[in-house]
C-alpha positions as CSV (number, residue, x, y, z in Angstrom):
1,M,25.2,33.0,14.3
2,S,22.4,35.5,14.9
3,K,18.9,34.3,15.8
4,K,16.3,34.5,13.0
5,V,13.0,36.3,13.7
6,T,9.8,36.7,11.8
7,I,8.2,40.1,11.0
8,F,5.2,40.8,9.0
9,G,3.0,43.6,7.5
10,L,3.7,46.3,5.0
11,H,5.0,49.0,7.3
12,A,7.3,46.6,9.3
13,V,8.7,45.1,6.2
14,R,9.3,48.4,4.5
15,A,11.2,49.7,7.5
16,L,13.4,46.6,7.6
17,L,14.1,47.0,3.9
18,Q,14.9,50.7,4.2
19,N,16.9,50.6,7.4
20,H,18.4,47.2,7.7
21,P,18.3,45.4,4.4
22,E,21.4,43.2,5.4
23,R,19.2,41.5,8.0
24,L,16.7,40.1,5.3
25,V,16.9,36.3,5.0
26,E,13.6,35.1,3.3
27,L,10.5,36.8,1.9
28,Y,7.1,35.3,1.7
29,A,4.2,36.9,-0.1
30,T,0.6,35.9,-0.8
31,K,-0.4,34.8,-4.3
32,E,-3.8,36.4,-3.8
33,R,-2.7,40.1,-3.3
34,Q,-1.2,41.9,-6.2
35,D,-1.5,45.6,-5.2
36,Q,1.2,48.2,-5.7
37,P,2.4,48.6,-2.0
38,L,3.0,44.9,-1.8
39,Q,4.6,44.6,-5.3
40,A,6.9,47.5,-4.4
41,L,8.2,45.6,-1.4
42,I,8.7,42.4,-3.5
43,Q,10.5,44.3,-6.2
44,Q,12.8,46.0,-3.6
45,A,13.7,42.7,-2.1
46,Q,14.4,41.3,-5.6
47,R,16.8,44.1,-6.4
48,M,18.6,43.3,-3.1
49,G,19.0,39.7,-4.3
50,T,16.3,38.0,-2.4
51,R,14.0,35.7,-4.3
52,P,10.4,36.0,-3.0
53,Q,8.4,32.8,-2.3
54,F,4.8,33.1,-3.2
55,V,2.6,31.0,-0.9
56,P,-1.1,30.7,-0.1
57,K,-2.6,33.1,2.5
58,Q,-3.0,30.2,5.0
59,S,0.8,29.7,5.0
60,L,1.3,33.4,5.8
61,D,-1.3,33.2,8.5
62,K,0.6,30.4,10.1
63,R,4.0,32.1,9.8
64,A,2.6,35.2,11.3
65,E,0.8,33.3,14.1
66,G,-2.5,34.9,13.3
67,G,-1.1,38.5,13.1
68,N,-2.2,40.9,10.4
69,H,0.5,40.2,7.8
70,Q,-1.1,42.2,5.0
71,G,0.2,39.6,2.5
72,I,3.9,39.7,3.4
73,V,6.1,37.9,5.9
74,V,9.9,38.0,6.2
75,V,12.4,36.0,8.1
76,C,15.3,38.2,9.2
77,L,18.3,38.2,11.5
78,E,17.4,39.5,15.0
79,A,18.5,43.1,15.6
80,P,21.3,43.3,18.0
81,Q,20.4,43.9,21.7
82,L,22.0,46.9,23.1
83,T,22.6,47.5,26.8
84,E,23.4,50.6,28.9
85,D,27.1,49.7,28.5
86,D,26.7,50.5,24.7
87,L,25.3,53.9,25.3
88,E,28.5,55.9,25.4
89,K,29.8,54.3,22.1
90,L,26.5,54.9,20.4
91,V,26.5,58.6,21.3
92,T,30.2,59.0,20.4
93,E,29.5,57.4,17.0
94,R,26.4,59.5,16.2
95,G,27.7,62.9,17.3
96,R,26.6,65.6,19.8
97,Q,23.2,66.1,18.5
98,T,22.0,62.6,19.2
99,L,18.5,62.2,20.6
100,L,17.8,59.0,22.5
101,L,14.5,57.9,24.0
102,V,15.1,55.5,26.9
103,L,12.0,53.5,27.9
104,D,11.6,51.0,30.7
105,N,8.8,48.7,31.5
106,V,6.8,49.3,28.4
107,T,4.2,46.6,28.4
108,D,2.0,47.8,25.5
109,S,4.0,49.0,22.5
110,H,0.8,50.7,21.1
111,N,1.2,53.3,23.9
112,L,4.6,54.5,22.6
113,G,2.8,57.3,20.7
114,A,2.1,58.9,24.1
115,C,5.8,59.4,24.8
């Protein structure tokens, strides 16, 4: 069984729902925020069969461990961890025009924009 992880924030949750909806397990949203970007994510999850749980902001603060959750937190299955042994298979499956960015020793993910 895959490990469950927590992700939060509008952009991170949107990316999960668009790219890997099969990984979604639970969705928690604040009762206090009712804007369109948040509602769109909630509706998308509902269309996929996930029933959102509306909770107070303090509950989201705890689940996000103080991170900027923007009113939404999801529990999802952890993404599979690939190794260099998986590289050949990945390139073969994706075709000749595959572009891969291989990074090592990245200590601050906010610096990825400089790559």
